[in-house]
MIDO-873943 format. One line per field, with one value per atom (N, C-alpha, C): residue in three letters; x, y, z. Coordinates in steps of 0.2 Angstrom, whole numbers, plus 2048, in hexadecimal, padded with zeros to 3 digits. Example, Ala and Ser with C-alpha at 12.3 -4.5 7.8 and 13.67 -1.06 7.14 Angstrom:
res = ala, ala, ala, ser, ser, ser
c1 = 842, 83E, 842, 840, 844, 840
c2 = 7E4, 7EA, 7F0, 7F5, 7FB, 800
c3 = 827, 827, 827, 823, 824, 827
//
This chain:
res = met, met, met, asn, asn, asn, leu, leu, leu, ala, ala, ala, ser, ser, ser, lys, lys, lys, lys, lys, lys, pro, pro, pro, phe, phe, phe, lys, lys, lys, ser, ser, ser, gln, gln, gln, leu, leu, leu, phe, phe, phe, ile, ile, ile, val, val, val, ala, ala, ala, ala, ala, ala, ile, ile, ile, ala, ala, ala, phe, phe, phe, phe, phe, phe, met, met, met, leu, leu, leu, leu, leu, leu, thr, thr, thr, arg, arg, arg, gly, gly, gly, ser, ser, ser, his, his, his, thr, thr, thr, leu, leu, leu, thr, thr, thr, pro, pro, pro, phe, phe, phe, ser, ser, ser, leu, leu, leu, pro, pro, pro, asp, asp, asp, ala, ala, ala, ser, ser, ser, leu, leu, leu, thr, thr, thr, leu, leu, leu, phe, phe, phe, leu, leu, leu, leu, leu, leu, gly, gly, gly, gly, gly, gly, leu, leu, leu, phe, phe, phe, leu, leu, leu, arg, arg, arg, arg, arg, arg, ala, ala, ala, gly, gly, gly, trp, trp, trp, phe, phe, phe, ala, ala, ala, ala, ala, ala, phe, phe, phe, phe, phe, phe, ile, ile, ile, leu, leu, leu, ala, ala, ala, thr, thr, thr, val, val, val, ile, ile, ile, asp, asp, asp, phe, phe, phe, gly, gly, gly, ala, ala, ala, ala, ala, ala, ala, ala, ala, leu, leu, leu, asp, asp, asp, pro, pro, pro, ala, ala, ala, gln, gln, gln, gly, gly, gly, phe, phe, phe, cys, cys, cys, leu, leu, leu, thr, thr, thr, asn, asn, asn, gly, gly, gly, tyr, tyr, tyr, trp, trp, trp, gly, gly, gly, leu, leu, leu, ile, ile, ile, pro, pro, pro, ser, ser, ser, tyr, tyr, tyr, gly, gly, gly, val, val, val, met, met, met, trp, trp, trp, leu, leu, leu, gly, gly, gly, gly, gly, gly, leu, leu, leu, tyr, tyr, tyr, leu, leu, leu, gly, gly, gly, lys, lys, lys, gln, gln, gln, gln, gln, gln, asp, asp, asp, thr, thr, thr, phe, phe, phe, ala, ala, ala, thr, thr, thr, lys, lys, lys, asn, asn, asn, ile, ile, ile, gly, gly, gly, thr, thr, thr, phe, phe, phe, gly, gly, gly, leu, leu, leu, val, val, val, ser, ser, ser, leu, leu, leu, leu, leu, leu, thr, thr, thr, thr, thr, thr, phe, phe, phe, ile, ile, ile, ala, ala, ala, phe, phe, phe, val, val, val, ile, ile, ile, ser, ser, ser, thr, thr, thr, gln, gln, gln, thr, thr, thr, tyr, tyr, tyr, tyr, tyr, tyr, leu, leu, leu, phe, phe, phe, ser, ser, ser, gly, gly, gly, arg, arg, arg, phe, phe, phe, pro, pro, pro, ala, ala, ala, gln, gln, gln, gly, gly, gly, leu, leu, leu, ile, ile, ile, glu, glu, glu, ser, ser, ser, met, met, met, lys, lys, lys, his, his, his, gly, gly, gly, trp, trp, trp, glu, glu, glu, tyr, tyr, tyr, leu, leu, leu, pro, pro, pro, ser, ser, ser, trp, trp, trp, met, met, met, gly, gly, gly, phe, phe, phe, ala, ala, ala, val, val, val, met, met, met, tyr, tyr, tyr, phe, phe, phe, ala, ala, ala, ile, ile, ile, val, val, val, trp, trp, trp, leu, leu, leu, gly, gly, gly, ala, ala, ala, ala, ala, ala, leu, leu, leu, ile, ile, ile, arg, arg, arg, ser, ser, ser, ile, ile, ile, lys, lys, lys, pro, pro, pro, ala, ala, ala, gln, gln, gln, thr, thr, thr, ser, ser, ser, lys, lys, lys, ile, ile, ile
c1 = E85, E85, E82, E85, E82, E82, E7D, E7B, E7B, E7E, E7C, E82, E87, E8E, E8F, E92, E95, E95, E93, E96, E9B, EA1, EA4, EA1, EA6, EA2, EA2, EA7, EA6, E9F, EA0, E99, E92, E93, E8C, E8C, E8F, E8F, E8D, E90, E8E, E87, E84, E7C, E78, E7B, E76, E77, E7B, E7D, E78, E77, E73, E6B, E6A, E63, E5F, E65, E62, E64, E67, E68, E61, E60, E5B, E54, E54, E4C, E4C, E50, E50, E4F, E51, E50, E49, E44, E40, E3A, E39, E36, E30, E29, E24, E21, E26, E23, E28, E2E, E31, E34, E34, E35, E3C, E3F, E48, E4A, E48, E4D, E45, E47, E45, E43, E42, E42, E3A, E36, E30, E32, E36, E33, E31, E2F, E29, E2E, E2A, E2D, E2F, E36, E39, E3B, E33, E35, E36, E32, E30, E36, E3A, E3E, E44, E46, E4B, E48, E44, E44, E44, E42, E43, E4A, E4F, E56, E5B, E56, E59, E5A, E55, E55, E55, E58, E5E, E64, E68, E6D, E70, E6B, E6F, E6C, E66, E63, E62, E64, E64, E5D, E59, E54, E55, E5B, E5D, E5F, E62, E60, E5A, E54, E4C, E4B, E4E, E4A, E4E, E55, E58, E52, E52, E51, E47, E44, E3E, E3E, E44, E43, E44, E4A, E4B, E45, E41, E3A, E36, E34, E30, E34, E39, E3D, E3D, E3B, E3C, E33, E2F, E27, E27, E28, E26, E27, E2F, E35, E2F, E2C, E2B, E23, E21, E19, E1B, E21, E22, E25, E27, E27, E22, E1E, E19, E14, E0E, E0A, E06, E02, E01, E03, E09, E0B, E0B, E08, E07, E01, DFC, DF5, DF4, DFA, DFA, DFD, E01, E02, DFD, DFA, DF7, DF6, DF2, DF5, DF5, DF1, DF3, DF9, DFE, E04, E0A, E08, E0B, E0B, E06, E06, E0A, E0F, E15, E1B, E19, E1F, E1C, E16, E17, E18, E17, E18, E1E, E1F, E29, E2C, E2A, E2C, E2B, E24, E25, E2A, E2D, E32, E37, E39, E3F, E3F, E38, E3A, E3C, E38, E37, E3F, E42, E4A, E4D, E4C, E50, E52, E4A, E49, E4B, E4D, E51, E58, E5A, E62, E64, E5F, E62, E60, E5F, E5F, E67, E68, E6E, E6E, E74, E73, E70, E6A, E66, E64, E6A, E6A, E69, E6C, E6A, E67, E67, E63, E5B, E5E, E59, E56, E57, E54, E50, E4F, E48, E43, E41, E38, E38, E3D, E3D, E3C, E40, E42, E3C, E39, E33, E2D, E2C, E27, E26, E2D, E2F, E2D, E2F, E2E, E26, E22, E1E, E17, E18, E17, E16, E1B, E1D, E1A, E1B, E18, E11, E0D, E08, E06, E07, E06, E08, E0D, E0F, E0A, E06, DFF, DFB, DF9, DF4, DF4, DF9, DFB, DF9, DFD, DFE, DF8, DF2, DED, DE7, DE7, DE2, DE4, DEA, DEA, DEB, DED, DE9, DE2, DDD, DD6, DD3, DD7, DD3, DD6, DDB, DDF, DDF, DDE, DE0, DDA, DD8, DCF, DCD, DCF, DCC, DC5, DC3, DC1, DBA, DB5, DAF, DB2, DB0, DB3, DAD, DB1, DAA, DAD, DB2, DB7, DB9, DBE, DC4, DBE, DBA, DB6, DB4, DB1, DB0, DB8, DBC, DC3, DC6, DC5, DC9, DC5, DBF, DBE, DC1, DC5, DC7, DD0, DD1, DDA, DDC, DD8, DDC, DDC, DDA, DDD, DE3, DE6, DEF, DF1, DEE, DF1, DF6, DF4, DF8, DFD, DFF, E05, E09, E05, E0A, E0E, E0D, E0E, E13, E10, E15, E1B, E19, E21, E27, E24, E28, E2B, E26, E28, E30, E2E, E33, E3A, E3A, E3F, E42, E3E, E41, E44, E42, E44, E4C, E4C, E53, E57, E55, E5A, E5C, E58, E5B, E60, E5C, E61, E66, E68, E6D, E73, E6F, E72, E75, E72, E76, E78, E7B, E7F, E86, E85, E8B, E8E, E8A, E8D, E8F, E8C, E90, E97, E99, E9D, EA4, EA3, EA7, EAA, EA8, EAB, EB1, EAE, EB4, EBA, EB7, EBE, EC1, EC1, EC3, EC8, EC4, ECA, ECF, ECE, ED4, EDB, ED9, EDD, EE3
c2 = 3EF, 3F7, 3F8, 3F9, 3FD, 404, 406, 40B, 40F, 40D, 40D, 413, 411, 415, 41B, 41E, 426, 428, 429, 42B, 42F, 42F, 434, 43A, 43F, 446, 447, 444, 445, 43F, 43A, 435, 439, 43D, 43F, 446, 449, 44E, 44D, 448, 445, 441, 43F, 43E, 442, 448, 450, 452, 452, 455, 452, 44B, 447, 448, 447, 448, 450, 456, 45B, 45C, 459, 45A, 454, 44E, 44E, 44F, 453, 458, 45D, 45D, 464, 461, 45C, 45A, 457, 457, 451, 454, 459, 45D, 45E, 45D, 45E, 463, 469, 46C, 470, 46D, 46B, 473, 477, 47E, 47D, 47B, 47B, 479, 474, 46D, 46C, 46D, 469, 462, 45F, 458, 458, 452, 451, 44C, 44C, 445, 445, 43D, 440, 440, 443, 446, 440, 440, 43B, 43E, 442, 445, 43F, 43B, 435, 434, 42E, 42A, 42E, 436, 43A, 43A, 43A, 43B, 435, 42E, 42A, 428, 42A, 42A, 42E, 435, 438, 433, 431, 430, 428, 424, 41F, 421, 425, 428, 42D, 431, 437, 438, 436, 434, 43B, 441, 444, 44B, 44C, 452, 459, 459, 45E, 45E, 457, 457, 458, 455, 456, 45C, 460, 467, 468, 46A, 46D, 469, 464, 460, 462, 465, 466, 46F, 472, 479, 479, 474, 475, 475, 46D, 46D, 472, 474, 47C, 480, 484, 487, 487, 481, 47D, 47F, 47D, 47F, 487, 489, 48F, 494, 494, 494, 496, 48E, 48B, 48F, 48F, 495, 49B, 49F, 4A7, 4A9, 4A0, 4A1, 4A1, 49C, 49A, 49A, 49D, 49D, 498, 494, 48F, 489, 488, 483, 485, 48A, 48B, 489, 484, 481, 47D, 47C, 477, 47B, 47F, 482, 487, 482, 486, 485, 485, 481, 47A, 476, 470, 46D, 473, 470, 46C, 470, 46F, 467, 464, 45E, 45A, 45C, 458, 456, 45C, 45B, 454, 452, 44C, 447, 448, 442, 440, 445, 445, 441, 442, 441, 439, 437, 430, 42C, 432, 42E, 42E, 431, 432, 42C, 42D, 426, 41F, 41F, 419, 41A, 41E, 41E, 41B, 41C, 41D, 414, 415, 40C, 407, 408, 405, 407, 40B, 40C, 408, 405, 402, 3F8, 3FA, 3F1, 3F1, 3EC, 3E9, 3E6, 3E9, 3E9, 3EB, 3EF, 3F2, 3F1, 3F2, 3ED, 3E8, 3E3, 3DC, 3D9, 3D5, 3D1, 3CF, 3CD, 3C8, 3CE, 3D5, 3DC, 3DF, 3DA, 3DF, 3E0, 3DB, 3DB, 3E0, 3E3, 3E5, 3EC, 3ED, 3F3, 3F7, 3EF, 3F1, 3F2, 3EE, 3F2, 3F8, 3FA, 3FF, 406, 404, 409, 40A, 404, 404, 407, 404, 407, 410, 412, 417, 41C, 41A, 41F, 420, 419, 41A, 41C, 41E, 421, 427, 42B, 430, 433, 42D, 431, 433, 430, 42E, 436, 437, 440, 443, 446, 44A, 44A, 446, 448, 44B, 445, 448, 450, 453, 459, 45E, 45E, 461, 461, 45A, 45D, 45F, 45E, 461, 469, 46A, 472, 475, 473, 47A, 47D, 47D, 483, 482, 47D, 47D, 477, 474, 46F, 471, 46F, 470, 46D, 470, 46E, 469, 462, 45B, 457, 458, 455, 44F, 44B, 446, 440, 441, 439, 43B, 441, 442, 443, 445, 446, 440, 43C, 436, 433, 437, 432, 436, 43A, 43D, 43D, 43D, 43D, 437, 430, 42B, 429, 42E, 42C, 42C, 431, 432, 42D, 429, 425, 41E, 41B, 418, 41C, 422, 425, 427, 429, 42A, 424, 41D, 418, 417, 417, 413, 417, 41D, 421, 420, 420, 41E, 418, 413, 40C, 40C, 410, 410, 411, 417, 41C, 416, 412, 40E, 408, 408, 403, 403, 409, 40B, 40B, 40F, 40C, 408, 406, 3FB, 3F8, 3F9, 3F6, 3FB, 401, 407, 401, 403, 3FD, 3F8, 3F3, 3EC, 3ED, 3F1, 3F1, 3F3, 3F8, 3FD, 3F6, 3F1, 3ED, 3E7, 3E7, 3E2, 3E4, 3E9, 3EB, 3EF, 3F1, 3EF, 3E8, 3E5, 3E0, 3DD, 3DD, 3DE, 3E0, 3E8, 3EE, 3EB, 3E9, 3E9, 3E1, 3DB, 3D5, 3D8, 3DB, 3DF, 3E3, 3E5, 3E8, 3E2
c3 = 8F1, 8F3, 8F8, 8FF, 906, 906, 907, 904, 90A, 910, 919, 918, 916, 917, 914, 918, 912, 910, 90A, 902, 903, 8FF, 900, 8FB, 8FC, 8FA, 8F2, 8EE, 8E7, 8E5, 8E8, 8E6, 8E8, 8EC, 8EF, 8EA, 8EA, 8E6, 8DD, 8DA, 8D2, 8D4, 8DC, 8DC, 8DB, 8DF, 8E1, 8DA, 8D5, 8CC, 8C8, 8C9, 8C4, 8C6, 8CC, 8CF, 8CC, 8CE, 8CA, 8C2, 8BF, 8B9, 8B5, 8B9, 8B8, 8B8, 8BE, 8C0, 8BA, 8B9, 8B2, 8AC, 8AD, 8A5, 8A3, 8AB, 8AB, 8AB, 8B1, 8B3, 8AF, 8B2, 8AF, 8A8, 8A9, 8A4, 89F, 89F, 898, 896, 89B, 896, 896, 89A, 89A, 895, 891, 88D, 888, 881, 87C, 87D, 883, 880, 884, 883, 888, 88B, 890, 893, 898, 89B, 8A1, 8A8, 8AD, 8B2, 8B5, 8B8, 8BD, 8C3, 8C5, 8CC, 8D1, 8D1, 8D7, 8D7, 8D1, 8D1, 8D4, 8D1, 8D6, 8DD, 8DE, 8E8, 8EA, 8E7, 8EA, 8E9, 8E6, 8E5, 8E8, 8E9, 8EF, 8F6, 8F8, 8FE, 8FF, 8F8, 8F9, 8FA, 8F8, 8F5, 8FA, 8FB, 8FF, 906, 908, 90F, 913, 912, 917, 914, 918, 919, 914, 914, 912, 90A, 908, 902, 8FF, 904, 900, 8FF, 906, 904, 8FD, 8FE, 8F5, 8F1, 8F0, 8E9, 8EA, 8ED, 8ED, 8EA, 8EF, 8EB, 8E4, 8E2, 8DD, 8D7, 8DA, 8D6, 8D4, 8DC, 8DB, 8D6, 8D7, 8D4, 8CB, 8CA, 8C3, 8C1, 8C5, 8C3, 8C5, 8C8, 8C8, 8C1, 8C2, 8BE, 8B6, 8B5, 8AF, 8AE, 8B5, 8B4, 8B0, 8B3, 8B2, 8AC, 8A9, 8A1, 89C, 89D, 89A, 8A1, 8A3, 8A6, 8A7, 8A2, 8A0, 8A3, 8A5, 8A8, 8B0, 8B2, 8BA, 8BA, 8B8, 8BA, 8BF, 8C1, 8C7, 8CD, 8CB, 8D2, 8D8, 8DB, 8DE, 8E7, 8EC, 8F2, 8F2, 8ED, 8EC, 8EA, 8E8, 8E4, 8EA, 8F2, 8F6, 8F9, 8F8, 8F9, 8F7, 8F1, 8ED, 8F2, 8F7, 8FE, 901, 904, 907, 904, 8FA, 8F6, 8F4, 8F3, 8F3, 8F9, 8FD, 905, 906, 904, 903, 8FD, 8F9, 8F4, 8F9, 8FC, 900, 904, 908, 90D, 90B, 903, 902, 900, 8FD, 8FA, 903, 907, 90D, 911, 910, 910, 90B, 907, 902, 903, 905, 908, 90C, 911, 919, 916, 90F, 90D, 90A, 90B, 90B, 903, 902, 8F8, 8F7, 8F5, 8F2, 8EB, 8E8, 8E0, 8DF, 8E3, 8E2, 8DD, 8DA, 8D7, 8DC, 8E1, 8E5, 8E9, 8E9, 8EC, 8E7, 8E1, 8DB, 8DE, 8E1, 8E3, 8EB, 8EE, 8F3, 8EF, 8E9, 8E8, 8E4, 8E1, 8DC, 8E0, 8E6, 8EB, 8ED, 8F0, 8F2, 8EE, 8E8, 8E4, 8E2, 8E1, 8DE, 8E3, 8EB, 8F1, 8F1, 8F2, 8F2, 8EC, 8E7, 8DF, 8E2, 8E2, 8E3, 8E9, 8F0, 8F4, 8F2, 8EF, 8ED, 8E8, 8E5, 8DF, 8E3, 8E8, 8EB, 8EF, 8F5, 8F7, 8F3, 8EC, 8E7, 8E6, 8E2, 8DD, 8E4, 8EB, 8EF, 8F3, 8F2, 8F4, 8F0, 8EA, 8E3, 8E1, 8E4, 8E4, 8E8, 8EF, 8F5, 8F4, 8F5, 8F6, 8EF, 8EA, 8E4, 8E4, 8E4, 8E4, 8DF, 8DA, 8D4, 8D2, 8D8, 8DA, 8E0, 8DE, 8E3, 8E9, 8EE, 8F7, 8F9, 8F8, 8FA, 8FD, 900, 904, 902, 907, 903, 900, 903, 8FE, 8F8, 8F7, 8F2, 8EC, 8EF, 8EB, 8E8, 8EC, 8EC, 8E3, 8E3, 8DC, 8D6, 8D7, 8D2, 8D0, 8CB, 8C8, 8C7, 8C9, 8C8, 8C1, 8BB, 8B5, 8B5, 8B8, 8B6, 8BB, 8C0, 8C0, 8BD, 8B6, 8B3, 8B2, 8AD, 8AD, 8B2, 8B7, 8BC, 8BE, 8C0, 8BF, 8BC, 8B5, 8AE, 8AE, 8AF, 8AD, 8B3, 8BA, 8BE, 8BE, 8BB, 8BE, 8B5, 8B3, 8AB, 8AE, 8B2, 8B6, 8BB, 8C0, 8C3, 8C0, 8B8, 8B5, 8B5, 8B0, 8AF, 8B3, 8BA, 8BF, 8C0, 8C1, 8C3, 8BC, 8B8, 8B5, 8B2, 8B4, 8B5, 8B9, 8C0, 8C6, 8C1, 8C0, 8BF, 8B9, 8B5, 8B0, 8B2, 8B8, 8BB, 8C0, 8C3, 8C8, 8C4, 8BE, 8B5, 8B5, 8B5, 8B3, 8B7, 8BD, 8C6, 8C6, 8C4, 8C7, 8C0, 8B9, 8B3, 8B6, 8B6, 8B9, 8BE, 8C3, 8C7, 8C7, 8C2, 8C0, 8BC, 8B9, 8B4, 8B7, 8BB, 8C0, 8C5
//
C-alpha cells in the first residue's frame, strides 16, 4: 500500500468521514455519545497525516476537535476545566502526530509485516512527544499552577503518561490489525475474479 500516490476522491471522503466519526465517538468529553471510549485523537491525527497529508485537513480536524470540546463545555461547564490558554498546546501536539503520519506515508508499504517496527516506533515516539508538549503547555500556560518555569513544570503531569500511552497503543494495535485483516481479504477477493 504505497500512500505516496494520490487517493481517489471517494477514498479520501471515506477516510475523512471515518476520522470525523471516530473523533465524535471518542473525544474526551463523551457528551455526544452514551459511550465512554478513550480519546482516539492522537491515533486519528496520525492516520490523517498518513492518509490525507494536506495541512488543510489537519486544520479541519483540529477545528472539529475544538468545536467538540467547546460545545461539550457549553453543555456541561465541568467539561471546560482544560479549556485554558494551555489548550492551544494541542496544536503542536497533534501536529507532531500528523508529521509522524506523513513520515509513515512515505514508507514503502506502510502496513507490511516487515514495517511493523517502523510503524510502532513512529507511533510511540510521536505519542510521547505529543504528551510532553501537551502536558507542559497546560502546566505552563493554563494559569492553574504557579508560574515556576519549565524545569519546575516538568515535574508535573507524568502520572497521566501510562494511560496516555496505553490508550494510544491500543488504538494503534487496532489500526494495525485492521489493516492486516484488510490486506488478507483483498488477495482472496481478487483470486476469485
